[in-house]
N, C-alpha and C positions, 0 to 999 in steps of 0.2 A: 504494500500500500504506500501511498505517497501523500504529499500535501496538495496534490492537484484536485480540482473540483470534480464533483460527480459528473458534471456535464462539461466536456472539454470541447475545444474548438475543432471542428471538422475541417481538415485542410482543403484548400484550393477551391473546388468548384462543385456545384450540384451535380450529382451523378446521373447520367441519362439512364433510362430504363434498360436493364440488361436483357439481352436477347440470346437466342441460341447461337448467334454468330458473333459473339464477342471477340474482340481482338486479343491476341496474346498480350500479356501484361508486361509493363515495365520497360525492359531494355529496348524493345522495338517490335512492332509488327514486321512482317517479313518481306516478301518479294515486292520489288518495285515494278511498275507497269512496263510492259514492253512496247505497247502502242500508246499513242497519245490522244489524238483527236477522236478516236472511237470511244473513249471513256467519257461517260457523262457524270457531271456533278461531283467529281472527285475533289476533295478539299485537302487531302494530305496523301503522301505516298501510301500505297495499300499495304495491308498487313499480311496478306496471304502468302503462302509458299507453295508453289506447284509441286515441289518435291514432296514425297510422302514417305511414310514408314513408321514403324513402331519404335518402342524404346530400345530394342536391341538392334536396330538397323544401323550398322556402323560402316559398312563398306561404301566407298566413295563411288559416285557415278551411277549407282543402281537406282532405278525409279520404279519400284514395284507398284502394283495396283493399290490404290488407297483403300485400306480396310479399317484403318484406325481413325476414330473421330478426331483425334488431335491433329492427324495429318490432313484429314479432309477439311478441317477448319482453316487450314492454310490456303486453301484454294478459292477463297471467297472473292467476289468481284469487288472492284474499287468502290462502287457505289454503296456497298454494304459496310465499308470501312472508312468512310470519308472523315469521321471524327475519331479514328482508332487511336491516334496518339493521345488525344485529350481524354478519351474514355478510359483507356488502359492506365494512364497515369493516375486518374481519379480513383479507379478501383484499387490500384496498388497502394495509394496513400490511405484509403479508407480501411482496407483490410490487412495491411501489413502489421507484423509484430514488431517491426523496427520503427523507431521514431523518425519521422521525416524532418527535412530541413527546407527552409525557404529563405531566400535572400531578399534584401532590399537595396535598391540603388538610389543614389542621389542624382536628381536632374535639376540643375540650378539650385535654388534654395528649398526645394520641395522633395520629400521622400516619396518615391514611387514604388509600389509593391507589385511585382510582376507575378501574376498568378496563372496557372494552367487552367484557364477558365473556359469551359465548354458552354457557350451561351445558348446553343441550340437555335432554333428558328422562331421560338416564341418570345414573348415580351419578358424582360428580366423581372425577377422577383425581388421586390424591395423588402429586405429583412431589417427589423428594428433592433437597435441595441436596448437591452433590458438591464435594469439595476435591481439587484437582489440585496436588501439590507441585512447586516449582521445583527444578531441580538447582543445586548450588552454583556450578558454572562458568557457568551462565546468568546468575546474579546478579552475579558479580564479574569475569568474564574481560574484558569489553569495555566496562564501564559508564563513562560520563563524567559527573561531577557537574554539576548545574545550579545556577543562581543561586537563592539562598534556601533551599537544601537544609538548612542547619543549623537554620533557623527551622521548617521542616517537621518535622524530627526532634524538636525541642523541643516543638512543639504536639502531636505524636502521643503523646509520653510523658505530657503533661498531660491530654489529652482522650480518648486511646485510639482516636480516629477523626479523620481529616481528609479533606477533599475535595481532589481534584486536577483542575482544569479547564483547558482550553486546546484549541487546534486539534488535530485528529487528525494523527498523524504526528510529533508533537513528542517522542515517547518517554515518554509518561506512564506506561506500564506498567513500563518499566525503572526509572524514578525511584521509582515506588511500591515495587517490590521492594527497591530499595536502601535506602529509608527504613525499610521494615519490618525489614530485617536488623539495623538499629541497635539495636532493642529486643527482637526475638524471641529466645526461649530454648527450645531450642538456637538458636544464632546464625542458622542458615539454615533454620529451621522456618517457611517461608513457602509459602502455597498460594493458588491462585486458586479462588474460589467461583463455581459456575455452577449453573444449574437448567434443565432441559429445559422449554420451552414454558410457563413460569410466572414469576411475580414472584419473583426471587431475594431481594430485600430482605425481603419478607414471609416467605419460606421461612426465612431466617436467624433472624428473630424467633420463628418458631414451632418451629424445629428446633435452636435454639442448643445445647441440652444434648447432642444427638446429633452435632453437627457440629464445634463449637468446642472447642479444647483450650487449657488454661491456658498462657499464655506464648507461644503461637504467633502468627504474623502472617498476615493474610489480605488478599486483594485482590478487590474487586468492580468489574467494569467494566460500566457501565450501558448501553453502546452508544450509542444515539441519545437515550436518556432523560436529561433534565436532572438534575443533582445539586442537590437542594433542601435547605433548612434542616430541614424536618420529617423528611426521610429520614435526614439525618445525626444529628439529635438522638435519633431513635428507635434508631438503630444504636449510638449512644454508650451508651445505657442497657444494651443487650444486651452490648456488649463490656466494660463495667464489671463486670457480674455474672460474665462468663466469664473476666475477667482476661486478655483477649486484645487484639490490636491489629488495626486495619482501615484500609485506604486505599481510598477510593471514587473512581474516575476516570470522567469523562464530561463532556459539555458543560455550561457554566454555565447555570443556570436564568434565563430571561428574564421569568419571572412575578414579580409583586409578592410581597414577603415572603421573598425568597431568602436574605436575611442571617439569621444565627443565631449561637448561642454557639459551635458547632463551626466552626473556621476552614476556609475554602476558599481554596486557593492557585491563582493563575494560573500555569500551566506554560508556559514559553516555549521549552523545549528546550535541549539542550547546543550547544556550538560545533561546527559541522559538520566543520571541519578536524580537531579533536581526535577526533571519532567516527571519521572516516576513518582516521586514524593508528592508533587502537586496534584497529580491525578488520583493517587491513592487517598489523599486526604478528602477530596471531594467524593470519591466513590464510597469510602468508608462512612462518611457522614450520611450519605443517602441510604446506605445499608442499615445504619442504626435506626433510621426513621421507620423502616418497614420490618425489621427483624423481630420475631415473636419469641426468640429464645429467652428463657428465664430459668430460675432455679428449679422449677418443676420438671424441666427437661433433663435434669441431671448434669448440667454443665454451668459454666460461669455465665453471669448476666452479660448481655451485649451492651455494655455501658461505655462511657467515655474513657474510663481507665483501661478496660480490656482492649478497646480499639487502639488506644495509644501504645499499649504494649505490643500489639500486632505490628504497628507501623515501625516501632523501634527494632523489632525482631527482623522484619523484612529488609529494611534499609541498611541494617548492619550485617546482613548475611554476605559472606565473601563469595559464595557460589553465585549469588544473584548479581553481585557487582561485576564479576567476570562475564556473566551471561549478557549483561547489558551491551557489551561490546559486540555481540553477535546480532543485535537488532539492526535490521536493514534500513530502518527509518524511524522518525519520531512516532509515526503511527504504530510501528511495531512495539515501541516502548509503552504506548497507550494500551495496546492489546494485552501486553504483559500485566499492566496494572489492573485491567479488568479481570484477567484470569486469577490474579492473586486475591482481589477483592471478593471474588466468588468463592474462594476457599479460606475465608477469614477465620473460620472455626475449625480448620484442619489441624491435626496434631503437629507439633513442631517438627517431628521427624519426617512428615510427609511433604515438607516444603520443597525438598529436592525433586521429588516426583512431579510436583506441580510445575516447577521451572522446566524440567525435562520435557514434559508434555507440550508446554508452550514452545520451547525451542525447536522441537522437531515435529510440530503438529501437522504440517503439510505432508511430510514424508509418511508419517503414520497414517494419515487420512488416505493417501494414495494406496498404501499397502492394504488398508482395510477395504477400500472399494474394490480392489482386485482380488481380495480373499487370500492374500499372501501370508497373513498371520492367523489364519483360521485355527491352526493347531495350538495357538497360545491364547485361548480365551476369546477368540473372535466369534463372529456370528455365523460361521460356516462359509464354505466356498460358494460364491455366486455361480449360477449357471453360465456356461461359456458364452451364450448369446448376450447375457447381461454384462459380462466382462467386456465383450466387444463393443456394446453400446456405450458403456461408461468410458472406455478409452476414446471412442469417437467423440462423445459429448465433450470430454476435456480438451481434446486436440483441436476441436473446431469451436472453441469458446467464442461467443459473439456472433456466430453464424445462425441463420434461420434454422429452425428445427427440421425443415424439409431437407436441408443439406445433411443433417446428422442422421436422419432416418435412412436416406439413400446410402450414405457412406458406411453407416453402421451395419446395414444389412449385407453390404458387400464384404466388409471385414468379417462378419459372422460366417459367411459362406467360405471364406478362406481359412478361418481359425478352426471351425468345428471338426473338419477331418483330422486335424492334429490332436483332437481330444477323443478320437475313436468314434466319432459320429459319422455314419455312412452317408454317402452322397444322396441316396434316395430318402433319407430322413430329414434332409434340409428343407426347411419351410421359411416363409417370410415372417420372421419373428417380430420385427420391430413394429409393424403396423398393428399387431395384435396386443401389444403391451401398453400399459399405462406408463406415461413418461415418469410419473412420480414413483412408480415401483422400480423402473429400470435405473433411475438416477436418484439415490436417496437424498434427503434434504441436506445431509451433511456436506454434500458436494455442491449443492446449488446455492445461488445467491438468495438473499431474503426476498420475500414477496414484494417488499417496498422497493428494493433495487430493481427487481424485474419490472415493476410497474413504471419505474422511471425510464426504462429503456426507450429510446426514441424510435427505434425501428418499428415499422408497422407489422413486421412478422414476429411471431413468437421466436425468441432467441434462446440459445444455450448460454446461460450465465453462471459462471463458477463463483463459489464463495470467495475465492481469491484468484487473481489472474496468474499468480505464480504456480497454481496447482496444475496448469497446462504443462509447464516444464517438469514438474515433479512426476506427473503421471507418465509423461513420455520417457523420462529417465527410468522410472520403476518398471515400466513395460519392457524397455530395451534390456535392462539388467536381469529381470526375473525370467523372461521367456526367451532365452538364447536360441532355442530351436525355432522361434517365430520371427527371427530377425529378417531372414530373406523373405518369408511371406509378407511381413510388414512392409518392406520396401516394394514388393510387387503390388501390394494393395495401393500404396501411394501412387505408383505409376499408373495403375488402372484408373484412379481418380483423375489424373491428368488427362487421360484420353476419353473421359466421359462426355456426354452430351447434355443439352438442356439449359434452361435459364439459370443464371448464377454460377455457371461453370467457371467463369473467370476468377471470381473470388475464391473458389475452391482451389484452383491452380496456384494462386498466390500463397494460400495457406500451406498446401502440400509442399511446394518448393521450399518454404521456410522451415517446415518441420524436418525435411531432409537435411537442411543446413544445420539445424540444431543437433540432429543425430551425428553429423560430422564432428561435433564437439566431443562426442563419446568415442567414436572410432573413425577418424578421418579417412584413413586409407581404405578400410572396408567399404564404407558408404560411397566413397568416390569411385571405387572400382565397380561396385555393384549397381550404382545408379547414376551419379552425377556425371561421370565420364561418358557413360552411354548416352545420356541426354545430350551432352555437348557435341557428340559425334553423330547424333541422330539426323535423319533426313527431315524430321518434323521441326518446324520453326517454333511451335508451341513448347516442345521439350527443350529446345535450346534456350528459350526464355527461362524455363524452370531451372536449368543448369546455372544460369547467371544469378537468379534470385537465391538459389541454394548457397552459392559461394558467398553472396553478400551476407546472408544470415550467419554463415560459418565465421566470417570475418568479424561481424559486429557483435555476435552473442556467443560464439563458440570458441573464442580465444585463439583463432587460427589465422589472424590477419596476414602474417608473413607467408604462410603456406599457400593461402589463397592468392596473394599477389604473385607468387611464383607460378601457380597453375595458370592464372590468366595470361601471364607473359608467355608461358609455354604454348597456350592456345594461339596467341597472336602470332608467334613465330613458327607455328606449324604450317606445313605445306597444304594441309587439308582445308578445303573451303568451309566446311561446316564448323570446324574448330575456330577458324578465323572469325566467322560470323558470331560464334558464341562469345569470343573475346570482345568483339565490338559491343555486344549486348551487355556484357559484364561491366564495361566502362560506362554504361548508362545507369549505374547504380552508385551507392555510396563508395564502392570500390574505386570508382573513377575520381572521387573527390579527395582521396588521400594525397594525390600528387597531380593536380590539374594540368600543369604544363606538360608533364610526361604523358598524361592521358590523351591530351589533344594531339601531341606528337604521334602517338601510336594510332589514333584514329585517322590522322592524315596519312600515315604510312599504309594503313590498311585500305584507305580510300583510293590509293593509286593502283590497287590490284584489280585486274579486269573482272575476276569472278565476283568481287564484292559489290559491283555495280548492280547486280541482280537483286540485292537486298536493301532494305531501308534502315538497317540497324545503325549504320554510322551516322546517318542524319538524325535519327530519333535519339540516339545516345547523346549526341552533341546538343540537341534541343533540351534534353533533360538536364544537362550540366548548366545550360543557360537559366533554366527555371529554378535550379538549385542555388542560384546566386552568383554564378561565375559569368556574369554578363559581359564585362569588358574583355575577359580572356577569350570567350567564345566569339565575340564580334571581331576581335583581331584575327582569330584563326579563320573565320569565314572570309574575311578580307583576303587572306593569303590563298585560301582555296579558290575563291572566285577569280583571282587573277593568275592562278598557276598555269604554267605551260604543260598542262596534263589533260588527257582526254576525259578523266573520270572525276577528279576532285571538284571542278566547277559544278558538276551534276549533283554531288553530295551537298555542296553549299546551297544550291537552289532548293533541294529537298528539305534541308534544315529550315530554310526560310519559310517554306510552305507549312512545315510541321508546326512552326511557331506562329503562323499567321492568325490563328484563332485565339491565341493567348492575349488577354487584355490586362489592363492595369488593375482591374478588380472585377469581382462578380457583378457588382452593381453598376459598372460603367462599361458595358459591352461595346460602346461606340468608340472606345479609345484603345486601339491595338498597341501592344507593348512595343513592337518594332517601330511603329509610327511615333510613339512617345520618345523613343531613343533618337529618332531622326530629328525631332524638334529641338533636342538639346545639343546635338553634335553634328556638325556638317559632314564629318567623315562617315558617320553612321548613315546619314541621309544619302551620301554618294553610294555607299554599299547597297542600300536598299534599292536605289535606282538600277544598279548593275544587276542585282539578283532578279528583280521584277522583270527587267527587260529580257534577260536570258530565259526566265521561266515562261514568259509570254510567247517567245519566238521558237521555243523548243517543243517538239511534238509531244513528248511524254508528259510534259507538265503544263502545257498551255491552257487546257480546259480548267484545271484546278486553279491556276493563277487568275484567270478571268473571273472564276467564281469567288475567289478571295477578294478581288477588287469590288465585286458586286456587293460584298458585305461591308467592306471598309468605307467606300465613298458615301453611300446614304447614311451610314452611321455618324458621319461628321455633321449631320444636320441637327443633332441633338443639342440641347442647351449646354453651354459651356465648352463646345467643341469648335468654336470659330477658328482657333489656331490650327486645328487639323485640316479644316477646309482650305485654309490659306496654304498649308504645307502641300496638300495634294495638288492644288492649282499650280504651285511653283515647280513641283516635280514632274508633272504630266508631260511637258514638252520633251523632257530628257528620257522618260520611260517609253513613250510612244513615238519611236523613231522609225523611219523607213516604212516598210509595209504595215507595221503596227499602228501607224497613224490612221489609216483607213479602217482597220478593224476596231480601233478604239472609238472612232466616230459612230460606227455601226452599233456597237454595244451600248454606248452612251445614249444615242438618239433613238434607236429602234427597239432596244431590249430593256434597258434599265429605266429610262425616263418614263415610259408608259406605266411602269409599275410604281414609280415614285414621282408622281406628277408635280409635287410641291418641293422637290429637292433642289435647294439652292446650290449645294455642292456639285451636283451633277452638271448643272448649267455652267458653273464657273469652270469646271474641268473641261467641258466640251468647248467652251470659248477659248480656253488656253491651247487646246489641241488644234 
């Protein structure tokens, strides 16, 4: 658990409805189009891969008949994948077990947040920033001051905004509320600001007059997004006008330019023993109010003296003091306080058992759910199909129950023969069973937490997110004979069909990556290496995501970097493409200049022009905050004396074409925003658009992109974009493009947008 709110910011963009033809996630959809003008309404390089094959297909050059849904999914038409980059990025961000990152760039004196925003064809949804007030007792009852708090309070008074960064679980939220109460008027007028499915920082800037009250204090938790200098400086301007105070909590930005005038404090958290004491005092006091224990029960009265002795005994216990160092967060310390308070009347000698149960409760719970301790006082071994469903429920935490039922039934069919159950005895177990019976309450989140889930579907929700990792580890360690079948099950899920398949593939790839943390070589040889060499683009995506997870969560960053380099230097086309996809993950962020160099080297290879991976990985790096680095590399690619690099540059531009500065401002494309601020970026945009429009494989998508951009400049506050498009038009539409531009403007777009001033201005300029 951490100090993050129950409702966290959902990154990037509203997710389009998932379909049976979802694009491969993350690093890139696959094949680029071979023909150009015959393709209709394409808006980004296609995601399909005409090469087919299953997980074990490793030989180069063979193209067997497609029998695998994952391979068949690669052969989709461009029209089915026109938003594949945006959709796949959104799915990956929403369902990933890894915390995402987003960058912010400075344009002039304003912070611009570049989002992978898929705005679709409908009107944008305006989402409101909401303020949720804290109760006074929440702020003061159990708070323990942290080092440097006086300086935080002084800086907040001076700047009205401060950043609070540090590891999750250090109590950033509690510190922020305490610091805010120092200056808020009335004293406890402190609220948390959040916004459904959109950029809360941008929302504050746009809706300040409606949301902020003079003298009040506010907290913004960025979740996984870094706290950057441009973000804080922009918010400081807003708070100064509103005469309010704000603390922003989140991870420290790792991108250049993170330092600024608004101070950012490293939050190390309070002393764990003091936190334990503060919470125990409150819990014990509450216990005394309700305890009915008296002398008639044969024990001591539950009075002030007895509870004081309990507090002295607990806080002076050496075993407990050493145990506090194992707590992963302030929340963990609070949980220990609750466990101790529940055992206030336990004999002195039982205190060690109480601490032991708290320290290892997730592992013990996982073993109990799998029936591994049935011979030591457990409740018996659950039926194999129950074990299969519990494993699936845990591994797909946060997914709709429809995913769990389908995957659990498949795992049951794979597991049961290993328990001596004959093939003819296999039945569809999951649909017949009550979920509450299959998954005991001990595993599931509380009813209140389930009711708070925003997803419209019924979800699998664990009592603790870490139980996913514990169940996976327990299953892998306890059932050694099922390791290969478990990997086969995960591969079958990658090749499945139906709605929601994309989110399942993301989770499967990351589960495989977690397993690499337990046995890197075995899992790589049995699954990830085969995926990387596969004819299936879907499986090559999964290989990239599995390595990303192994690097981020499995402690194998160096080994992963070595594998990706081996792929990139391999003569095999599939392995090279897998490397390009891997560079479009957090693996590529570890050394961005080296990543872009490798992508450029791969981009010169004739075989890689058949795929969109290089372009989409480069676009992902852009959206991850590496804006200037990517723009400089695209400039080199666009002007390179090479047959293939300019094509990858154009595809990258088209992949980024639907990315806007925010979900609520779909009329302001990110690339156009950069062109406004930098003449060099404007010249690059002219070069790429000109080449895209005149090249057969990209012309239709480029015209469609302009059909979105130009009318979008008619919106309020977009006059600068209209002027930009008017000034760039004569340089973009040169030679034969001039006549085509007049045709599109006059005959196609203006009849649809009769009141568009921008279209008229651009037509006049052409």
